[in-house]
Structure formats: C-alpha cells, structure tokens
C-alpha positions in Angstrom: 178.7 75.8 102.9 176.5 73.0 102.2 173.2 75.2 103.1 170.8 75.8 99.8 168.3 78.3 99.3 165.4 77.0 100.9 166.3 73.5 101.1 168.8 72.6 103.6 168.3 72.4 107.4 170.6 75.3 109.1 172.8 72.7 110.9 174.3 70.4 108.5 177.3 67.8 109.1 180.3 68.4 107.3 181.8 66.0 104.9 182.9 63.0 107.3 186.0 62.0 105.3 189.0 64.2 104.9 190.2 64.4 101.7 193.4 65.5 99.6 193.8 68.7 98.2 193.4 67.0 94.8 190.6 64.8 95.4 188.9 68.0 96.5 189.3 69.3 93.1 189.0 66.0 91.6 186.3 64.0 93.2 184.3 67.4 92.1 184.7 66.9 88.8 181.8 65.7 86.3 180.8 63.0 84.2 178.1 62.0 86.0 178.3 62.0 90.2 180.7 63.8 90.8 180.4 66.0 94.2 180.3 69.9 94.5 183.6 71.4 95.8 184.6 70.0 98.9 186.7 72.5 100.1 185.0 71.9 103.6 186.2 68.3 104.0 189.9 69.1 103.0 191.7 68.7 106.6 194.9 67.3 106.7 195.0 63.5 107.1 197.5 61.6 104.8 195.6 58.1 105.3 193.0 59.1 103.3 194.3 61.4 101.0 193.3 59.4 97.9 189.7 58.8 98.9 186.8 60.3 97.5 185.1 63.1 99.1 181.1 62.7 99.7 178.7 64.1 97.5 176.3 66.0 99.4 173.0 66.8 97.4 169.8 68.0 98.3 167.3 66.0 96.1 165.1 65.4 99.1 164.8 68.7 100.7 167.3 68.2 103.0 171.0 67.8 102.7 172.5 64.5 102.6 174.9 62.4 101.2 174.2 61.7 97.1 175.1 57.7 98.5 172.4 57.2 100.8 170.0 59.1 98.3 168.0 56.6 96.6 167.5 58.3 93.3 169.7 58.3 90.2 171.4 61.4 90.6 174.7 63.2 88.5 176.2 66.0 90.5 178.6 69.1 88.3 180.3 70.8 91.4 181.8 74.2 91.5 185.1 72.6 90.4 183.2 70.5 87.7 181.7 73.3 86.1 184.9 75.3 86.0 187.3 72.3 84.6 184.5 71.7 82.1 183.8 75.4 81.0 180.0 75.0 82.3 178.7 78.7 82.3 175.2 78.0 81.6 172.3 75.3 80.2 173.8 75.7 76.6 177.1 74.1 77.3 175.3 70.9 78.4 175.0 70.4 74.5 178.0 68.1 74.6 176.7 65.4 76.3 178.9 65.6 79.9 175.8 63.9 81.1 174.6 60.9 79.2 171.2 60.6 80.1 170.6 64.8 79.9 170.3 65.7 76.3 170.3 69.8 75.9 169.6 71.4 72.7 169.1 75.5 71.3 165.7 75.1 69.7 165.9 76.1 65.8 165.3 79.9 65.9 165.3 80.8 69.4 168.5 80.1 70.9 167.6 80.7 74.2 164.8 78.5 74.5 166.2 74.9 75.0 165.0 71.4 74.6 165.9 69.6 76.9 165.5 65.3 77.3 166.1 63.2 80.4 165.8 59.3 80.3 164.3 59.4 76.7 161.1 61.9 77.9 161.1 64.9 75.7 159.5 68.6 76.4 158.2 68.5 72.9 158.0 72.5 71.4 159.5 74.3 73.7 158.6 77.7 72.7 154.9 76.9 73.0 153.6 78.9 76.2 150.4 76.7 76.5 152.5 73.4 76.6 154.8 72.3 79.8 158.0 71.3 79.8 158.6 67.1 81.0 161.9 68.2 83.1 161.2 70.0 86.3 163.7 73.2 86.3 164.7 74.5 89.8 167.1 77.3 90.4 167.8 78.1 94.2 164.5 76.3 95.0 162.4 78.5 92.6 160.3 76.2 89.8 161.1 77.9 86.6 157.6 77.5 84.4 159.1 78.2 80.9 162.6 77.1 79.0 162.3 80.2 77.2 165.4 82.3 78.6 167.9 80.1 79.8 170.7 80.7 77.5 172.4 83.3 79.7 175.1 82.2 81.7 174.0 81.3 85.5 175.3 83.0 88.4 178.2 82.0 90.7 176.8 78.3 90.8 177.7 76.2 93.4 176.3 73.0 91.6 173.6 71.0 89.5 171.9 68.4 90.3 170.7 66.6 87.6 167.9 64.1 89.0 166.9 61.5 86.6 164.0 59.7 86.1 160.2 60.9 87.6 160.2 63.3 90.4 156.8 64.1 90.4 156.3 64.0 94.6 159.0 66.3 95.8 159.8 68.6 92.2 155.8 68.3 91.1 154.0 68.4 87.6 156.0 68.5 85.3 158.9 66.3 85.9 158.0 63.1 84.4 161.7 63.2 82.9 163.3 64.1 85.9 164.8 67.3 87.2 167.1 69.9 87.3 168.4 71.3 90.8 170.6 74.1 90.3 172.2 75.7 93.8 174.1 79.1 93.6 176.3 80.5 96.4 175.5 82.4 99.6 177.1 85.0 100.6 179.8 84.6 102.6 179.7 87.9 105.1 183.8 88.3 104.3 184.9 90.5 102.1 186.3 88.7 99.0 186.5 89.5 95.0 186.7 86.9 92.7 187.5 88.2 89.2 187.2 86.4 85.7 188.6 87.0 82.0 188.9 85.1 79.0 189.5 85.1 75.5 188.4 82.4 72.9 188.5 81.9 69.2 185.6 83.8 66.9 186.7 86.7 68.7 185.0 86.1 71.9 185.5 87.9 75.5 184.1 87.2 78.8 184.2 88.8 81.9 182.9 88.1 85.3 183.3 89.4 88.8 181.7 88.2 92.2 182.0 90.3 95.5 181.0 89.5 99.2 180.9 92.7 100.7 181.8 92.4 104.9 178.7 91.7 106.8 177.2 95.1 108.6 174.0 95.4 111.0 174.0 91.5 110.6 173.2 91.3 106.6 175.4 90.2 104.4 175.4 91.2 100.4 176.7 89.4 97.6 176.9 91.1 94.1 177.3 88.9 90.6 177.8 90.3 87.3 179.0 88.2 83.9 179.2 90.0 80.2 180.3 87.4 77.9 180.0 87.8 73.6 181.3 86.1 70.6 181.3 86.7 66.7 179.3 84.2 64.5 180.3 80.3 63.6 178.5 81.2 60.0 179.6 84.3 58.0 176.5 86.6 57.0 177.3 88.1 53.3 174.9 91.1 54.1 176.7 94.1 55.2 175.9 94.9 58.7 173.7 92.0 59.6 174.1 89.8 62.8 176.3 86.0 61.5 174.7 83.3 62.6 175.6 82.0 65.9 176.7 85.2 67.4 175.7 86.5 70.8 175.8 89.3 73.3 174.9 88.3 77.3 175.1 90.1 80.3 173.4 89.7 83.6 173.2 91.1 87.6 172.7 89.7 90.1 172.3 90.8 93.7 172.0 88.9 97.1 171.2 90.1 100.8 171.3 88.0 103.5 169.9 88.6 107.5 170.0 86.6 110.5 167.9 88.5 113.0 168.2 85.5 115.1 170.4 82.5 115.4 167.1 80.4 114.4 165.9 82.7 111.6 167.1 83.4 108.1 166.1 85.4 105.4 167.6 85.3 101.7 166.7 88.2 99.4 167.4 88.4 95.5 166.9 90.0 92.4 168.9 88.9 88.9 168.3 90.7 85.3 169.7 89.7 82.2 169.9 89.8 78.3 170.8 87.4 76.2 170.8 88.6 72.5 171.7 85.6 70.3 171.4 84.5 66.5 170.2 81.0 65.8 173.1 78.9 64.6 172.9 78.2 60.4 170.2 75.7 58.6 172.3 73.4 56.1 170.9 72.0 53.0 172.4 68.8 54.2 171.4 66.7 51.0 168.2 65.9 48.3 165.4 63.5 50.0 166.2 60.5 48.3 163.5 59.9 45.5 162.7 63.9 45.6 163.7 66.4 43.4 164.8 69.5 45.4 163.0 72.7 44.6 166.5 74.7 44.6 167.2 77.7 42.4 170.1 77.2 40.1 172.7 79.6 42.6 172.2 77.3 45.3 173.7 73.8 46.1 174.3 71.4 49.1 176.0 71.5 51.9 176.7 68.1 53.7 179.2 69.6 56.1 179.6 72.6 58.6 180.1 75.6 56.4 181.9 78.9 57.6 180.0 81.2 55.1 176.2 81.5 54.3 174.5 80.8 50.9 173.3 84.2 50.8 173.0 87.6 52.7 170.2 88.4 54.6 168.9 90.9 57.3 169.1 88.8 60.4 168.9 90.6 64.5 169.4 89.0 67.3 166.7 87.0 69.2 166.3 89.1 72.4 166.0 87.0 75.9 165.1 89.6 78.9 165.1 87.9 82.0 164.5 89.1 85.4 163.8 88.2 89.0 162.8 88.8 92.7 163.3 86.0 95.6 163.0 85.5 99.0 163.5 82.4 101.3 162.8 82.7 105.1 163.8 80.0 107.3 163.2 79.1 110.9 165.0 76.2 112.9 162.4 75.5 115.3 164.7 73.4 116.8 166.8 71.0 116.4 165.1 68.7 114.4 162.0 71.0 112.8 162.5 73.5 110.1 160.1 75.7 108.6 160.7 77.1 105.2 159.2 79.6 102.6 160.5 80.3 99.3 158.6 83.1 97.7 159.2 84.5 93.9 158.1 87.0 90.7 160.2 86.6 87.7 159.4 88.3 84.0 160.3 86.8 80.9 160.4 88.2 77.5 161.9 86.5 74.6 162.0 88.0 70.9 162.9 85.5 67.8 164.5 87.1 64.5 165.4 84.2 62.1 165.8 83.9 58.0 165.6 80.4 56.3 167.2 82.0 53.4 165.2 79.3 51.3 165.7 75.7 53.5 161.7 75.9 53.9 159.8 77.3 51.4 160.9 75.8 48.2 161.8 77.7 44.9 159.4 78.7 42.2 160.3 81.2 39.5 159.3 85.2 40.2 158.4 83.4 44.1 158.7 84.9 47.3 161.7 83.5 49.6 163.7 84.5 52.3 161.1 84.0 55.0 162.1 86.2 58.1 160.5 84.5 61.1 159.9 86.7 63.7 158.0 86.1 67.2 157.2 87.0 71.3 156.8 85.3 74.3 156.4 87.8 77.6 155.7 85.5 80.3 155.5 86.4 84.4 154.8 84.2 87.1 154.8 84.0 91.1 155.2 80.8 93.1 155.1 80.3 96.7 156.4 77.0 98.7 156.5 75.8 102.2 158.1 73.3 103.7 158.4 71.3 107.2 161.3 69.2 107.2 161.9 67.2 110.2 163.6 64.6 111.8 162.9 61.9 114.7 164.6 58.9 115.7 163.3 56.7 113.3 161.6 59.0 110.8 162.9 61.6 108.2 160.0 63.6 106.4 159.0 66.7 104.5 155.5 68.0 104.1 154.2 71.3 102.2 151.8 73.4 99.9 152.8 74.8 96.5 151.1 77.8 94.8 151.9 78.8 91.1 150.5 81.6 88.9 151.7 82.1 85.5 150.4 84.8 82.9 152.0 84.2 79.1 151.2 85.6 75.7 152.9 85.2 72.7 152.6 86.4 68.9 154.4 85.2 65.7 154.8 87.0 62.0 157.0 85.6 59.1 157.2 87.6 55.6 159.3 87.0 53.1 162.2 89.9 52.5 163.1 88.7 49.0 161.9 87.7 45.3 163.2 85.6 42.8 163.8 86.5 39.4 162.2 84.3 36.1 165.6 82.0 36.6 166.6 81.7 40.4 170.0 83.5 39.6 169.2 87.1 41.1 166.7 88.5 43.7 164.9 91.6 44.8 164.0 93.2 47.6 160.3 93.0 48.6 159.8 96.1 50.2 157.8 96.0 52.1 158.0 92.4 53.3 155.4 90.5 51.6 153.5 88.4 54.6 150.0 90.0 54.8 148.8 91.4 57.9 150.2 90.9 60.9 150.8 88.7 63.4 150.2 85.3 62.1 148.9 84.2 65.0 149.2 85.3 68.6 147.9 83.8 71.9 147.6 83.9 75.7 147.9 81.4 78.4 146.7 81.7 82.3 148.0 78.8 84.7 147.0 78.3 88.0 148.8 75.3 89.8 148.3 74.3 93.5 149.5 71.7 95.2 150.1 69.8 98.7 152.9 67.2 99.4 154.4 64.8 101.4 157.2 62.3 101.8 158.5 60.2 105.1 161.3 57.8 105.0 161.0 55.1 108.2 164.0 53.4 109.7 162.0 50.1 111.6 163.9 48.6 114.4 164.9 45.5 112.6 167.9 44.0 110.9 170.2 46.5 112.7 168.0 50.0 111.1 169.9 48.8 107.6 166.3 48.9 106.3 164.4 52.1 105.1 161.0 52.6 104.1 160.2 55.4 102.0 156.4 56.7 100.9 155.0 60.2 99.8 152.6 61.3 97.4 151.6 64.8 95.5 147.8 66.1 95.4 148.2 68.4 92.4 145.0 70.8 91.2 146.1 72.5 87.7 143.7 75.0 85.7 144.7 76.5 82.7 142.7 78.6 79.8 144.2 80.1 76.8 142.9 81.8 73.5 144.3 82.4 70.0 143.5 86.1 69.7 144.6 86.8 66.2 144.8 85.0 62.9 146.4 86.7 60.4 145.5 89.9 61.9 142.1 89.4 62.3 140.6 87.9 65.7 140.5 84.5 66.5 137.5 82.8 68.6 139.7 79.6 69.5 139.6 79.4 73.0 140.6 76.4 75.1 140.6 75.0 79.1 142.4 72.4 80.8 141.7 71.4 84.3 142.9 68.5 86.3 143.1 67.0 89.7 146.0 64.5 90.7 147.4 62.1 93.5 150.9 60.4 92.3 152.3 58.1 94.8 156.3 57.4 95.7 157.2 54.0 97.3 160.8 53.4 98.0 162.3 50.6 100.3 166.3 51.2 100.7 168.5 48.6 102.4 172.1 49.3 103.5 174.2 45.7 102.6 177.3 47.5 104.6 178.5 50.7 105.5 179.5 51.9 101.8 177.0 49.7 99.9 173.0 50.0 99.4 170.4 48.9 97.1 167.2 50.5 96.6 164.0 49.5 94.5 161.9 52.1 93.6 158.4 52.8 92.6 156.9 56.3 91.6 154.1 58.2 89.4 154.6 61.8 88.0 152.6 63.9 85.6 152.4 66.9 83.1 150.1 68.7 82.6 147.7 68.9 79.6 147.3 72.3 77.2 146.6 73.2 73.4 149.5 73.8 71.0 149.8 77.7 70.3 150.7 76.9 66.7 147.6 74.6 66.0 145.1 75.7 63.4 142.2 74.7 65.6 143.7 74.9 68.9 142.5 71.5 70.0 143.2 70.5 73.6 145.5 67.7 74.5 145.1 66.1 78.5 147.5 65.0 80.6 150.3 62.3 80.4 151.7 60.0 82.8 154.6 58.3 83.9 154.3 55.2 86.0 158.2 54.0 86.4 160.0 51.3 88.3 163.8 51.6 89.2 166.2 49.6 91.3 169.7 51.2 91.8 173.0 49.6 93.8 175.1 52.7 95.5 178.5 51.2 96.5 182.4 52.8 97.6 184.9 50.3 98.0 188.7 50.3 97.9 188.8 52.5 101.2 186.8 54.8 99.1 189.1 55.1 96.5 186.4 53.6 94.0 182.7 54.7 93.5 180.5 52.9 91.5 176.7 53.0 91.2 174.2 51.5 88.7 170.5 52.3 88.0 168.0 50.1 86.1 164.4 51.4 84.7 161.2 50.9 83.1 158.5 53.1 82.4 155.2 52.9 81.3 154.4 56.2 79.6 150.8 57.1 78.9 149.0 59.5 77.1 151.9 60.6 75.6 151.7 64.4 73.9 153.2 64.5 70.5 153.6 67.0 68.6 152.6 66.5 64.3 153.5 69.4 61.8 151.1 70.7 59.1 151.5 69.1 55.7 153.4 71.9 53.5 153.3 74.3 56.8 155.9 73.1 59.3 155.5 76.0 60.8 151.9 74.9 62.2 151.8 72.0 64.4 149.2 70.2 66.7 149.7 68.0 69.6 147.6 64.4 70.4 147.6 61.8 72.9 148.9 58.6 72.1 146.2 55.7 72.9 148.8 53.5 73.2 151.5 53.4 76.1 155.1 53.9 75.4 157.7 51.8 76.9 160.9 53.0 78.1 163.8 50.9 79.8 167.6 51.9 80.2 170.4 51.3 82.4 173.1 54.0 84.2 176.2 53.4 84.9 178.4 56.0 87.0 182.3 54.7 88.0 184.5 57.2 89.8 188.0 55.9 90.5 191.0 57.4 92.8 193.7 54.7 92.2 196.4 57.2 93.2 197.0 60.5 95.0 196.5 63.1 92.8 194.7 60.8 89.7 190.7 60.3 89.5 189.4 58.3 86.5 186.0 58.6 86.2 182.9 57.5 83.2 179.5 57.0 82.9 177.2 55.2 80.1 173.5 55.1 80.0 171.5 53.0 77.6 167.9 53.7 77.0 165.4 51.9 74.7 162.3 53.8 73.9 159.5 52.5 72.0 156.8 54.6 71.1 153.7 53.2 69.2 152.9 54.4 65.5 150.2 57.1 65.9 147.8 58.3 63.4 148.6 61.7 62.1 146.1 64.0 63.0 146.4 66.1 59.6 146.9 63.1 57.2 145.0 60.3 58.6 147.9 57.7 58.0 149.5 55.8 60.6 153.0 57.2 61.3 156.3 56.2 62.4 157.0 58.1 66.0 160.5 58.3 67.8 161.9 59.2 70.9 163.6 62.4 70.1 166.9 63.5 71.5 167.3 59.9 72.7 170.3 58.1 71.7 170.5 54.1 72.3 174.3 54.4 73.8 175.9 57.6 75.5 178.8 57.5 77.6 181.8 60.1 79.0 184.5 59.5 80.3 186.9 61.8 82.6 190.3 62.1 83.7 192.1 65.2 85.9 195.6 64.9 87.4 197.1 67.4 89.5 201.0 68.0 89.8 202.6 70.5 92.4 204.7 73.2 91.5 205.7 74.7 95.0 203.1 76.6 96.1 201.1 76.2 92.8 199.5 73.5 91.3 198.9 72.4 87.6 195.5 71.0 87.0 195.2 68.8 84.0 191.5 68.3 82.7 190.4 66.0 79.6 187.0 64.8 79.0 185.7 62.7 76.3 181.7 62.2 75.3 179.9 59.5 72.5 176.7 59.4 71.6 175.2 57.3 69.3 172.9 58.4 66.5 169.6 60.0 67.3 166.6 61.6 66.1 166.0 65.4 66.7 161.9 65.3 66.3 159.4 62.7 67.3 157.6 62.8 63.7 160.9 61.9 61.7 163.3 59.1 62.1 166.0 60.8 60.0 169.0 60.6 62.8 172.0 62.6 63.6 175.4 61.1 63.2 177.3 59.8 66.2 179.6 61.6 67.7 182.9 61.4 70.1 183.6 64.9 71.2 186.9 65.4 73.5 187.8 68.4 75.5 190.6 69.6 77.6 192.1 72.2 79.9 195.2 72.8 81.6 195.0 75.3 85.0 198.2 76.6 86.5 196.4 77.1 90.1 197.0 79.6 93.4 200.3 81.9 91.5 200.2 84.1 94.8 199.2 87.6 93.6 200.2 90.5 96.6 197.1 89.4 98.6 195.7 87.1 96.5 196.2 84.4 94.0 195.6 84.0 90.3 194.9 80.8 87.9 195.2 81.0 84.1 193.9 78.3 82.1 194.1 77.0 78.3 191.4 74.8 77.2 189.6 73.7 74.3 186.3 71.9 73.5 185.7 69.3 70.5 189.6 69.2 70.0 188.9 66.9 66.9 186.4 69.1 65.0 183.9 66.4 65.3 180.9 67.3 63.2 177.0 66.1 64.3 173.4 67.3 63.4 172.0 68.9 66.6 168.8 69.4 64.5 167.8 67.5 61.4 164.5 68.0 59.4 163.4 66.7 56.3 161.1 69.7 54.7 158.9 67.6 52.2 155.6 68.3 50.7 154.4 70.0 48.1 155.8 73.9 48.2 158.8 72.8 50.8 162.1 72.6 49.5 162.4 69.1 49.5 165.6 68.9 51.2 167.1 67.7 54.6 168.2 70.6 56.5 170.7 70.2 59.5 172.4 72.2 62.2 175.2 71.3 62.8 177.0 71.7 66.4 179.7 73.8 67.2 183.3 73.7 65.4 186.2 73.2 67.6 186.8 76.5 70.3 189.3 77.2 72.2 190.4 79.9 74.7 192.9 81.4 77.6 191.3 82.6 81.0 192.6 84.0 83.9 190.6 84.3 87.4 192.0 86.5 90.3 190.5 85.9 93.8 191.5 88.1 97.0 
C-alpha cells in the first residue's frame, strides 16, 4: 500500500510498470533515489523483468512518482532499509545519502546533529534553538532532535527532501526535510519476528503483529529490543562502557473505516533509549602549544578499545512517548480533507565524563568533570490539509498549529582530584562543583501557519508544461528564561516574535514521457530564539534561505536506467552561528551573521539494471559552502567560520544481485560510501579525515518453514575497519587541556540475522 499517514489520497494508482522480483528488491535499494518496496508492482511480465519500478513519494502531500516531482529526493524503501541495516536515524551516520550528514552529539548519543546541503542545526541540545532540518514521522513534526536514537518502528520508507522545504513542511526546514513513513495495519493476520546477534555482544529482537480486523477495526503491534556492550572498555568495575546501549520500544496502531470514504488511524508509541556517549580521545597536541596532560596520560591518535582511566559512567536515558490521530475524509474522487493531531512527550538525560580531555591538568587540581543534564519537552500539533485535483490544477492548502513547552538543567561537578605529581588521584566525596544546577532554563513556543500550493498545467505545449506557485504564512511566538545560574535565581529572559510569508515558484517541463526538467525558486526560514548555554541569554534573530534550483530527471534504456541531476545555489541570510566562551567550551552564544553565506552544489543519482537480477547505483554530491568571517562575540576578533559536517565531495555506490535457488533466493548486497574531509563545528577549521566505508550483506531468503518463510542474513559494516573522526575539536585556552580531541566512528561490526514471516 502506498498510502501514508495523513498525506496520500485514498485512491492511489498502482505502480504502472510491472517488474521482476529482483527489481522489486533491488530497485528499492538505497544509495539515493531508490524506491520504496515495490511489491505491489511485481506482476508477471517477462518483457519488463529488468526494468526499474516507480518510486512513489509524498513530498508534495500527495502520492506521486518521484520522477514527476520537481524536488531533489532520495528514498530509502523497506528493502533498502533492511539491506543496509538501517533501523534508526543513527544508522545514517555512514553517509549512505551523500547530501545528508547525521552525527551523535558528544555527551548525548540520541541527540543528533543533522546537516543537509551544508546547512547545520547547530547545538541540538539547546531547547531554545530550533533545528534546520524538518523531521516528520507519519505526518507529525518533531520539535526536538533529542531522543532520536531509538530504533524506528516497521518503516515503509524514508524520504529525504533535499533543499529548503518552507512551503509544505514549514519553518525550520531551511536545509531540507526527513519524511518518515511507517507501515499501516493490514487487517489480516500476520506475524514477522526478527532476531539478530552481532559482535560486542550485541543482540536485537523485533516483532510486528497484524491482527485480523474486527468490527471494521484493524490493529497492528510493533515491539523492538536491542542492546550492545561498549566499544571502549571502562576500567572502573560496575560502570557502563563507552558506546554501550540498551533500547526498547512498543507501538500500537488501530485503523477504523466507519464508511467507505472515511478513515481514522490512532497510534501510540513509547520507547526508552539508554546509551553512553562515544569515547573522547586525546588525539594529538595542538601545534605550538604545550598540552596540559598529567604524566599518566598519553595521546591516543587512533581508536582505542580501553579508556585511559576508569570513571563512574551511567547511561544517558531518553524516554519518548506519543499519541497520534489521523482522520481522512475523501469528499469525492478528487478532493480529500485530512486532519493530523498529535501529542508527544520527551525526557532526555545526559551523563558524560571528560576524563581530563577538556579541563587541563594542574597539580592537586580537580578533574573527571561529570557532565549531567536533563531535558523535558512536550508538544501538541494540529495540521489540516485539503488536497484536490481538477483537470488542469492540483492543489494542497492547509493550516498548522504547534505548541511546545520545554525545560532543561545542567550540572558538571568534578569527581576526582590529582595528587601533586599527577601520578595518582583521590575521589572527591562529595563531588566538587558548587550549588547545583549550573544552569536551568525554560522555553515556550506557539507557532501558527497557513499554507497553500497549486500546480497548473496550461493548455499549451501538449500539456507538458507545469507551473507551481505556493506560499506559507507563519506566525511564531517564543519566550524563555534562564531560571537558575549556579543554583541561584536568574533574571535573564528573552522573547521572539515573527510574522513571515515564504513563497515558492516552480516551472517543470516534460521533455518526453521519460525525461523532464524543472527550475525552482523558494524561500524558507528558521525561527530565532536564544542559546540556553549563553551567559547573557541574548536573543538571536531568524535566518532565511533563498534558493534557486534546476533539475533534470530521466529514465532510458527501456526503464533500465534512471539518471537525476540537480544543481542549486542558496543565499543564506542572518545565519545563526554558535561561539564557545574562551576557557569554558560548555558555555556558548549564538549570533546572526551580517553578511550572507553562499552555498552552491550539484547532486547526481544514477541507477542501472543492466541485466536481469543485477542493479547498480551511485550518487554524488558536491557542496561549496562559503561563510564569511565573523566577529567573535566574546573576544571581538574576526574569526573564520566553516560549514560543519559538510564535505566538498561525497559519494556512495551500491550493487545488488539475486541468485535463484529453487524456491529460495540468495540476495547479495554491497555498498560503499566516500566523504572528503569536513569540520565538525562552525567555529573551527579542524577537519576530520576523509573516509571510504564498505558494507555488505548476504541473505538467503524465502526458506519454506511450515506455514511461513524464513530468511537468514550475514552482514558486515565498515568491513575494512576504516577510521575517521565524527567529532574533532581543539580545547585550547587557559585552564583547558590544549589538545586536539576526537571521537571516532564505530569500528568493524558484523552479525547474523534471522527473520520469520507467517
């Protein structure tokens, strides 16, 4: 089924061209531009066995072929997600989609830094600063990127919409949007059970159960449990290791159709993610600076498997739950009214210990800074959509309301004290750090919006020209306060108010039935706010992206090949940039640039099915981000600024081959992802190393087992144990370690997985 939560009309045409079983599997595989699972397209037709199936997306709030959608899109379908081992947002860290970068935040592994086309969200842990990438799960906007480490539930596909999406996906989508769609109940009994083992004593279980419909109600239940020991051992007995996790989640859905043209879908989910951060290495000395290291510490230029010292380390815990109700009324065959209502709650704690990588060594000085924090957030959202079609006009219009309350607090005492020579230490009992908390803040947001977009096909040029215009009016009201500083009441507050009208215009032309081109201009904005880590809580303003994009989408060789190209240029105005306080990297402030940044790029996606049962694909992204130097708000010095997590060049390649073995199939998959060097913070030009990661999977599928089928897979990620930095930063200044520190990517991982479907 290609209908989605709250965005697809009730009557959706099936995939138009039948394909082989291989194409059903392989055309859905990732590298960008791969289809969602095309099972419904697999009709017997030997003449088109090697063709590529259609990719159905809902990037414009209606189900349509991605080749007909004038947006640069990458799609990971059900088969692609399985073949690449993607069960959550963190699995996209390897760069499978070149224009998209995702990295866990130091200290909070389930608070993710997300970057697209050179536009980064900045500090994802701040409750009063918004993300730059819109994240939608089943039509529901997620206001915080906290708590995203938990595995997602039984996905149908992930749509990555590259570039500003301000009209249909709203504020805070200046870099793009992630549109996540999960499976709906089928109304027929079915069970899928999956179990896996992996190195580092990793284990995972999943169960997805569809119950037979009763009284017109269909129910689906999903449960996931996964756990893994740490990647870096903690010498302290009883403490958690670095890179360790325990995750569990449950989801229930109930779908009711009281009439043929009315559909109600209720969902409830709850999850808990207990994870420790990745280990921070003393990678090297800062050139020209004498490091402040004790005698018992040494540099760790490469990934280690045991920490330099044992410290108390507990997991950071993310608890997420939510309710959603989507109501759809098909007024007639060409008009649909839809309501998407949701309430969500989030609780995220942090527990991290620097073991001296931040604060420099001093004889008899305190160290082992234990950074603890907590974020609590709840949000209510309501969206109304009216989606319609006439002979020459397709349109969508609607209204959106969002109400968010959030609070946070942080405290960072020192647990240990050095002796006079730095050769031994004692435990501080109680920990040294003054009155808790170091800071606490609250934030409240109300956002309202009206939006509309229409595509007109004028009666000229053989109905090959399509003109689109749209706009979104947004009213934002935000207020916040730092309530406590070092345990004492604080008078610091901020307010932000904005009224915006952001337009979009597109001209698309069908050069032939299989080739089309488009040109697009659109504007998107990110809300202003304040930085909760700021010593002054000064507000910053909204930022705006004005983007031009031209694209070319084509299919050829009798649909055995698909080539999509997009080129863009963006003026990035009033860019929000964070700067750390000298001598205290945990404190920072955010300012707006006074000179626009300029980002240009090219994206190329190619998929080829040269022969039956073989699919090859590749994607390339070039990004040229030029951000003008800025005046540092704390030092007054002119400072160079970079676009974090933005390699100049990124690419991925993929190959899939299917070998029939009687009633079974042997599915072979391999992919590789390349990235040139990139920085991991806007205020530094310290770059990570380039990398080339290779992953593979072999699956023996459709093994007959009684009334079901069994699949068994062997998989490996980072097969050649490639090493690069996911975070790299110079802790330079008085009182700091004066070292270059780094977090490395995960080492080689491998495992076995079994799936039973009946």
